[in-house]
C-alpha positions in Angstrom: 0.0 0.0 -0.1 1.3 3.5 -0.9 1.9 5.7 2.0 3.1 9.2 1.2 5.3 11.1 3.7 4.8 15.0 3.9 8.2 16.9 4.2 8.3 20.3 5.8 9.6 23.3 3.7 12.7 23.4 5.9 13.3 19.6 5.3 12.9 20.2 1.6 15.5 23.1 1.7 18.1 21.3 3.9 17.9 17.7 3.0 20.9 16.6 0.8 20.0 14.1 -1.9 22.2 11.8 -3.8 21.4 11.0 -7.4 20.2 7.6 -6.5 17.5 9.2 -4.5 16.0 10.9 -7.5 13.9 9.9 -10.4 13.3 12.3 -13.3 10.4 11.5 -15.7 7.8 13.0 -18.0 4.4 12.0 -19.3 4.1 11.9 -23.0 0.8 11.2 -24.8 -1.6 12.6 -27.4 -3.9 15.4 -26.6 -6.9 14.4 -24.3 -5.4 11.1 -23.2 -5.4 12.1 -19.7 -1.9 13.4 -18.9 -3.2 16.4 -16.7 -5.6 14.1 -14.9 -2.9 11.5 -14.1 -0.6 14.3 -13.0 -3.4 15.6 -10.6 -3.7 12.0 -9.0 0.2 12.0 -8.5 -0.2 15.4 -6.8 -2.9 14.1 -4.5 -1.1 10.7 -3.6 2.1 12.4 -2.7 0.3 15.3 -0.9 2.3 17.7 -2.9 -0.7 20.0 -3.0 -3.1 20.3 -0.2 -6.5 18.8 -0.9 -8.4 22.0 -0.2 -6.3 23.7 -2.9 -6.6 20.9 -5.3 -8.5 21.5 -8.6 -8.6 19.9 -12.1 -5.6 20.4 -14.4 -3.8 21.8 -11.5 -0.6 22.1 -13.4 -2.2 23.9 -16.4 -1.6 27.4 -14.9 -2.8 29.7 -17.8 -6.5 30.5 -18.2 -6.1 29.5 -21.9 -5.2 26.0 -21.0 -8.2 25.5 -18.8 -10.5 27.3 -21.3 -9.3 25.0 -24.2 -8.8 22.0 -22.1 -5.3 21.4 -23.4 -1.8 21.7 -22.0 0.2 24.4 -23.8 3.4 24.6 -21.7 5.3 21.9 -19.8 5.3 22.3 -16.1 7.8 20.6 -13.8 6.8 19.6 -10.4 8.9 17.9 -7.5 7.1 15.3 -5.3 8.3 12.9 -2.6 7.6 9.4 -1.9 7.4 7.6 1.5 10.8 6.1 0.9 12.3 9.6 0.7 12.9 9.2 -3.2 12.2 12.5 -4.9 10.2 12.5 -8.2 10.7 15.3 -10.6 7.8 15.1 -13.1 7.1 17.2 -16.1 3.6 17.4 -17.6 3.7 17.9 -21.3 1.4 19.0 -24.0 -0.2 16.7 -26.6 -1.2 18.9 -29.6 0.9 18.7 -32.6 1.7 22.4 -32.6 3.3 22.0 -29.1 5.4 18.9 -29.7 8.5 20.9 -29.2 7.6 21.2 -25.5 7.8 17.4 -25.2 11.3 17.4 -26.8 12.4 19.8 -24.0 11.0 17.6 -21.4 12.6 14.4 -22.7 16.1 16.0 -22.8 15.9 16.5 -19.1 14.7 13.2 -17.9 15.7 9.5 -17.6 12.2 8.0 -18.1 8.8 8.5 -19.6 5.3 7.3 -18.9 3.7 6.5 -22.3 0.1 7.3 -21.7 -2.4 5.8 -24.1 -6.3 6.3 -24.1 -7.9 2.8 -24.3 -10.9 4.4 -26.2 -8.8 5.8 -28.9 -5.6 3.7 -29.0 -2.1 4.9 -30.1 -2.1 8.1 -31.9 0.3 10.0 -34.2 2.0 12.1 -31.4 2.3 9.1 -29.3 4.6 7.6 -32.1 6.5 10.8 -32.7 7.4 11.2 -29.0 8.0 7.6 -28.4 10.6 7.7 -31.3 12.4 10.6 -29.6 12.4 8.8 -26.2 13.8 5.6 -27.8 16.7 7.7 -29.4 17.5 9.2 -26.0 17.4 5.7 -24.5 14.8 6.6 -22.0 13.1 3.9 -19.7 9.5 3.6 -21.1 6.6 2.7 -18.8 3.4 2.0 -20.9 0.1 3.0 -19.2 -3.3 2.3 -20.7 -5.9 4.9 -19.4 -9.7 5.1 -19.3 -10.1 1.4 -18.6 -13.4 2.3 -16.9 -15.0 3.7 -20.1 -17.6 1.5 -21.9 -15.9 2.5 -25.0 -12.4 1.1 -24.0 -10.7 -1.1 -26.3 -8.0 -2.5 -24.0 -7.1 -5.6 -26.0 -6.7 -3.7 -29.2 -4.6 -1.0 -27.4 -2.4 -3.6 -25.7 -1.8 -5.3 -29.1 -0.6 -2.1 -30.6 1.8 -1.3 -27.7 3.1 -4.8 -27.8 4.0 -4.2 -31.6 5.6 -0.9 -31.0 7.5 -1.7 -27.6 8.1 -5.3 -28.0 7.0 -5.6 -24.4 4.6 -8.1 -22.9 1.1 -7.2 -21.5 2.4 -8.0 -18.0 4.8 -5.1 -18.0 2.0 -2.5 -18.7 -0.3 -0.7 -16.3 -3.9 -0.4 -16.7 -5.5 2.7 -15.0 -8.3 5.1 -14.7 -6.7 8.5 -13.9 -10.2 10.0 -13.4 -11.2 7.4 -10.7 -7.7 6.8 -9.4 -7.7 3.1 -10.2 -4.3 1.5 -10.1 -2.5 5.0 -10.2 -0.7 4.2 -6.9 0.8 1.1 -8.6 2.2 3.4 -11.3 3.6 5.8 -8.9 5.4 3.0 -6.8 6.9 1.5 -10.0 8.7 4.7 -11.0 11.4 4.1 -8.3 12.1 0.6 -9.5 11.7 1.0 -13.3 13.2 4.4 -14.1 17.0 4.6 -13.6 18.6 7.1 -11.2 20.3 10.1 -12.9 24.1 9.9 -13.4 26.1 12.7 -12.0 28.8 13.8 -9.6 28.2 16.8 -7.3 31.9 17.2 -6.8 32.6 18.0 -10.5 32.5 21.5 -12.1 28.8 22.7 -12.6 27.1 21.6 -15.7 23.4 22.2 -16.2 21.0 22.1 -19.0 18.6 25.1 -19.6 15.3 23.5 -20.7 13.0 26.3 -20.3 12.8 29.9 -18.8 10.4 32.6 -17.8 10.6 36.2 -16.8 10.2 37.9 -13.4 10.2 41.7 -13.1 12.3 41.5 -9.9 14.5 38.5 -10.4 15.1 38.8 -14.1 15.1 35.6 -16.2 14.4 32.6 -14.3 15.9 29.4 -16.1 14.5 25.9 -15.7 17.5 23.7 -15.3 18.6 20.1 -14.9 21.9 19.8 -13.1 24.1 17.0 -14.6 27.2 17.6 -12.5 28.2 19.8 -9.7 26.3 22.0 -7.3 24.6 25.4 -7.7 24.0 27.7 -4.9 22.6 31.3 -4.4 25.3 33.8 -5.0 27.3 31.6 -7.6 28.5 33.5 -10.6 27.1 31.8 -13.6 28.0 31.6 -17.2 26.0 30.5 -20.4 28.2 28.8 -23.0 25.9 29.3 -26.0 25.2 33.0 -25.6 28.3 34.0 -23.6 26.1 35.9 -21.1 27.3 35.8 -17.5 25.2 36.7 -14.3 24.7 35.7 -10.7 22.4 33.1 -9.2 20.0 35.5 -7.2 18.0 32.4 -6.1 17.8 28.7 -6.7 14.9 26.4 -5.8 12.5 23.7 -6.8 9.0 23.6 -8.3 6.3 22.5 -5.7 4.8 23.2 -8.4 5.1 26.9 -7.2 8.6 28.1 -7.1 10.2 27.7 -3.7 13.8 28.7 -2.8 16.3 26.3 -1.5 19.9 26.4 -0.4 21.2 24.6 -3.4 20.7 22.4 -6.4 22.8 19.3 -6.9 23.6 16.7 -9.5 20.7 15.0 -10.8 18.1 17.5 -9.7 15.6 19.5 -11.6 14.9 23.2 -10.4 15.3 26.8 -11.3 17.8 29.7 -11.1 17.0 33.3 -11.0 19.7 34.9 -13.1 19.1 38.5 -12.6 19.6 38.9 -16.5 17.1 41.1 -18.3 17.9 40.7 -21.8 15.8 37.9 -23.5 18.6 37.0 -25.8 21.0 36.2 -22.9 19.4 32.8 -22.1 18.4 30.3 -24.9 16.7 26.9 -24.3 19.2 24.0 -24.9 22.2 26.2 -23.6 24.7 24.8 -21.0 25.0 26.7 -17.8 28.2 26.6 -15.6 30.3 28.8 -13.4 32.0 31.9 -14.7 35.6 30.9 -15.6 38.6 32.5 -14.0 39.9 35.4 -16.1 42.1 34.3 -18.9 40.8 30.7 -18.7 38.2 28.6 -20.6 35.1 27.0 -19.1 35.9 23.7 -17.4 33.0 21.8 -19.0 31.9 21.2 -22.5 28.5 22.2 -23.9 25.7 19.7 -23.6 24.1 18.5 -26.8 20.8 19.8 -25.5 18.1 19.1 -28.1 17.0 20.3 -31.5 14.6 23.2 -31.4 12.2 22.9 -34.3 12.2 25.6 -37.1 9.0 27.6 -37.3 6.8 26.8 -40.3 4.0 29.2 -40.1 4.5 33.0 -40.5 2.1 35.6 -39.4 2.6 39.4 -39.1 1.6 41.1 -35.8 1.0 44.8 -35.7 -0.2 47.0 -32.8 -3.5 48.6 -33.4 -1.9 51.8 -31.9 1.3 52.6 -33.5 2.7 54.0 -30.3 2.5 50.4 -28.8 5.3 49.1 -31.1 7.8 48.9 -28.2 5.2 47.2 -25.8 4.6 44.6 -28.5 8.4 44.1 -28.9 8.7 43.6 -25.1 5.7 41.2 -25.1 7.2 39.1 -27.9 10.6 39.0 -26.0 9.1 37.8 -22.8 7.0 35.2 -24.5 10.0 33.7 -26.3 11.8 33.1 -23.0 9.6 30.1 -22.4 8.6 29.3 -26.1 11.9 28.8 -28.1 9.9 27.9 -31.1 8.6 31.5 -31.5 10.7 33.8 -33.7 10.2 37.2 -34.7 11.8 40.1 -36.8 10.8 43.7 -37.4 8.9 44.6 -40.6 7.1 47.7 -41.7 4.1 48.3 -44.0 2.9 51.6 -45.3 -0.7 51.0 -44.2 0.2 49.3 -40.9 3.3 51.1 -39.7 5.9 48.9 -37.8 5.3 45.4 -36.5 6.8 42.1 -36.5 6.9 39.0 -38.9 6.6 36.0 -36.5 7.2 32.4 -37.0 5.1 29.6 -35.3 4.8 25.9 -35.4 1.2 25.9 -36.5 -2.1 27.9 -36.4 -3.0 27.0 -32.9 0.4 28.0 -31.8 -0.1 31.4 -33.4 -3.6 31.8 -31.9 -2.4 31.0 -28.4 0.5 33.6 -28.6 -1.8 36.3 -30.1 -4.2 35.6 -27.4 -1.6 35.8 -24.5 -0.4 39.2 -25.8 -3.9 40.6 -25.6 -4.5 39.2 -22.1 -1.1 39.3 -20.4 0.0 42.6 -22.0 -3.4 44.2 -22.5 -2.4 45.1 -26.1 -4.7 45.2 -29.2 -3.0 43.8 -32.3 -3.7 43.3 -36.0 -3.0 39.7 -37.3 -2.1 39.0 -41.0 -3.0 35.9 -42.9 -0.8 32.8 -42.1 1.7 31.6 -44.8 4.5 29.4 -45.3 8.0 30.2 -46.5 8.8 30.2 -50.2 12.1 30.1 -52.0 12.4 32.2 -55.2 15.2 32.1 -57.8 15.3 35.0 -60.2 16.7 35.0 -63.8 19.5 37.0 -62.4 20.6 34.2 -60.1 19.4 36.0 -57.0 17.8 33.7 -54.5 15.1 35.2 -52.1 13.1 33.8 -49.0 9.7 35.0 -49.3 7.3 35.0 -46.4 4.8 37.8 -47.2 3.0 38.5 -50.5 4.6 41.9 -50.7 8.1 40.4 -50.8 7.3 38.3 -53.9 9.2 39.6 -56.9 7.7 40.7 -60.3 6.4 37.5 -62.1 8.5 38.5 -65.0 11.8 38.3 -62.9 11.0 34.8 -61.4 12.7 31.7 -62.9 11.4 29.3 -60.3 9.6 29.1 -57.0 9.8 26.4 -54.5 7.6 25.6 -51.4 8.1 23.2 -48.4 6.5 19.8 -48.4 6.0 17.7 -45.3 5.9 14.0 -44.6 2.6 13.5 -42.8 1.9 10.4 -40.6 -1.7 9.6 -39.9 -3.1 7.0 -37.6 -6.7 6.0 -38.2 -8.9 3.0 -37.4 -9.7 0.9 -40.3 -13.3 2.0 -40.7 -12.3 5.4 -41.4 -9.4 4.6 -43.8 -11.2 5.7 -47.0 -12.5 9.2 -46.0 -9.1 9.9 -44.4 -7.3 9.1 -47.6 -9.7 11.2 -49.5 -8.9 14.2 -47.1 -5.2 13.7 -47.7 -5.5 13.4 -51.4 -7.6 16.6 -51.5 -4.6 18.3 -49.7 -2.5 17.2 -52.7 -1.0 14.4 -50.7 1.0 11.6 -52.4 0.9 8.3 -50.5 4.2 6.9 -49.7 3.6 4.0 -47.4 1.1 2.2 -45.3 1.4 0.0 -42.2 -0.8 -1.9 -39.8 -0.4 -1.4 -35.9 -2.9 -3.5 -34.0 -6.4 -2.7 -35.5 -5.3 0.7 -36.9 -3.6 1.9 -40.0 -0.6 4.1 -40.2 -0.4 6.2 -43.4 2.6 8.1 -44.7 1.9 11.0 -47.2 4.0 13.6 -48.8 1.9 16.9 -48.7 2.5 20.5 -49.3 3.1 22.2 -46.1 0.5 25.2 -46.8 -2.2 22.6 -46.8 -1.2 20.8 -43.6 -0.9 24.0 -41.5 -4.3 25.4 -42.8 -6.9 23.0 -41.7 -5.8 19.4 -42.4 -5.8 18.4 -38.7 -9.4 19.5 -38.3 -10.6 17.9 -41.4 -9.1 14.6 -40.4 -10.8 14.8 -37.0 -14.0 15.5 -38.6 -14.1 12.5 -41.0 -12.9 10.1 -38.5 -15.2 11.3 -35.6 -12.1 12.4 -33.8 -10.4 9.0 -33.9 -7.6 9.8 -36.5 -4.5 11.8 -35.5 -1.6 13.1 -37.4 2.1 14.4 -36.9 4.2 15.9 -39.7 7.8 16.9 -40.4 9.0 19.4 -43.0 11.1 17.1 -45.5 11.8 18.7 -48.8 11.3 21.7 -51.2 9.5 21.2 -54.5 8.6 23.4 -57.5 5.5 25.5 -57.1 3.3 27.5 -59.4 2.1 30.3 -57.3 0.7 33.9 -57.6 0.1 36.8 -55.3 -3.6 37.1 -54.4 -4.6 40.6 -53.2 -7.8 41.5 -51.3 -9.1 45.0 -52.0 -11.7 46.5 -49.5 -13.3 49.8 -50.7 -10.6 49.9 -53.3 -7.6 49.6 -50.9 -5.4 46.5 -50.8 -5.7 45.0 -47.3 -2.1 43.8 -46.5 -3.2 41.6 -43.7 -5.3 39.4 -46.2 -2.9 39.1 -49.0 -1.7 35.5 -49.8 0.6 33.5 -51.9 -1.7 30.7 -53.5 -1.4 28.1 -56.1 -2.4 29.6 -59.5 -5.1 27.0 -60.1 -6.6 27.7 -56.7 -6.5 31.5 -56.8 -10.2 31.9 -57.9 -11.5 29.5 -55.2 -9.3 31.1 -52.5 -10.2 34.6 -53.5 -14.0 33.7 -53.6 -14.0 32.1 -50.2 -12.1 35.0 -48.6 -14.5 37.6 -50.2 -17.5 35.5 -48.9 -16.3 35.2 -45.5 -15.5 38.9 -45.2 -19.0 39.6 -46.3 -20.5 37.2 -43.8 -18.5 38.5 -40.8 -17.6 42.1 -41.5 -19.9 44.7 -39.7 -21.7 46.8 -42.2 -20.5 50.5 -42.7 -22.5 53.7 -43.4 -21.9 53.1 -47.1 -21.6 50.1 -49.5 -18.2 48.3 -49.3 -16.8 46.4 -52.3 -14.7 43.5 -51.5 -12.5 42.3 -54.4 -10.0 39.4 -54.9 -7.3 40.4 -57.5 -4.5 38.6 -59.2 -2.2 40.7 -61.4 -4.6 43.5 -61.7 -7.6 41.0 -62.7 -10.6 40.9 -60.5 -11.4 37.2 -59.8 -14.2 37.6 -57.3 -16.3 40.3 -55.9 -18.7 40.8 -53.0 -20.5 43.9 -51.6 -21.3 44.6 -48.0 -24.5 46.8 -48.1 -24.6 49.9 -46.1 -26.1 50.0 -42.7 -29.2 52.1 -43.2 -30.7 54.4 -40.6 -34.4 55.3 -41.3 -34.1 59.1 -41.5 -37.9 59.3 -42.4 -39.0 57.7 -39.1 -39.8 61.0 -37.3 -42.2 62.0 -40.2 -45.8 61.3 -39.9 -47.7 61.6 -43.1 -47.2 64.7 -45.2 -45.8 65.3 -48.7 -43.8 62.4 -50.0 -41.1 64.8 -51.3 -40.1 65.6 -47.7 -39.1 62.0 -47.3 -37.3 61.9 -50.7 -35.3 64.9 -49.8 -34.1 63.3 -46.5 -33.1 60.1 -48.3 -31.4 62.1 -51.0 -29.4 64.0 -48.4 -28.5 60.7 -46.5 -27.2 59.3 -49.8 -25.2 62.4 -50.6 -23.6 62.3 -47.1 -22.5 58.8 -47.5 -21.0 59.5 -51.0 -19.1 62.4 -49.5 -17.9 60.3 -46.6 -16.5 57.7 -48.9 -14.9 60.2 -51.4 -13.1 62.1 -48.4 -11.5 58.8 -47.4 -13.0 58.9 -44.1 -14.7 55.6 -44.9 -11.5 53.5 -44.6 -12.3 50.0 -43.1 -10.7 48.6 -40.1 -11.1 44.9 -39.9 -11.5 43.6 -36.3 -9.0 40.9 -35.2 -11.9 38.6 -34.4 -13.1 38.8 -38.1 -9.5 38.1 -39.4 -9.3 35.0 -37.3 -12.6 33.6 -38.6 -11.5 34.3 -42.1 -8.1 32.6 -41.6 -9.8 29.5 -40.1 -12.3 29.2 -42.8 -10.5 30.2 -46.0 
């Protein structure tokens, strides 16, 4: 029977641990397979969080995570077992756009709980993360969740895991994280089945930075895993990658709130408040050590860290108020501290002023960042249409990276254009195989391979990335009743026949809606955008023309009719000419407003998001 022991804060601070007393692990799984719920049960069993303070998705600290029911950022937490062994757990996201968070966690631990929903079986992200864990030679503990559900397919799920792990059923765990069934067995097994971290507290300090956040008083707070040595408050620290140096203002652990301690030693996971203010000073994956003596080299070599994925979706962000440019820059800098997949660079547009061209891993990733900017920094922003990166070669031999329609050279100068393609892996139950394949083929996908895992089919397709990032994930979920899942990786660049699609509103080109699209899809894309704008845009005091244009040729047009106020309402009877005069005066006023340029349309950000999701 599992009997947790509660340690006082003073004991937590002063107790010296050997690496053999520590187990570092993370939970990896697909979205909605029960990661956060299992983490909640661990916190309850170890009494890490008082029962009166406990709530669902306890480790999901952001309002956005609770509202959407997903984990966005990894969250470390330190727990203690009755034996005195310390468990350092990292809860991780499951959505494809946040896979990089999982890679950060795997780089800092020795073991992983592979959590699989018995009602849905092995999913695409499960495979992707499992492959990373295998490469890092982590101990894998397979856990089948939701066995209490009437829809559970335990035998089929076990068969898939046996194929993937070459592991017998007896070595697997069968739980209900919601009900707490068998969760104590999983917790007790961590000590026996996950190896203790290797490290020597007497060696020079060597630590991996696997995350960071910002505090106005303490500066950048780095999440670290100590491999060798000991880190105490007051130690002069140095980052091998950036070359930045500072002082450890405070060190401590995650309970899951940050609590200061006297030191961090080999094998432990914790944090260090660096006092550094520049967001470029600390990068995820860097190696932290002590400041070398003057004229000497650091005593340790850089850790290999892990590969940070390259952004594949590019969106421009502009402040609605041009005076908020510096505030937007500060916001992006602080968000990138804990989100290394976010990139940004300054750009300027005549109609919008100064803003930033930002890189993301997917549409959901961009939506989360945009919403955090609005909420956490109280900043209203204008968002452009998402796009991928294109490589353009001109007849002159000049090569150009194109991320916005305005950067696309004159067609007469272009010799060839290439776009990124991705290898897409899709897992689906056999009953949905046909509609799933249709969706992939509609996305211009080319089938490369097909495998069977248990009672599911694993498909490999090569597909243009622009189709993947748009709505492929949602379409696959729709045709498979939520059962299919996907993962993708940018693989190659191929020739593309594309054109610049411009959207004119009231005769003015709307830079946020411009796009680079395949020539054969320009009409359909333009028509769809125009229709969506007509549907969602609020009416103005005059008629507004919406036009989709390629090379000066109008491909599609819609009109938003003027919002009409009944100026004749106060009249009761009388000569009809009185009413006509009022209507003529209203019509003349609207015309003058339009001609004077006072009728320029500002598209609300909420409308832009609806258009981007639908087009």
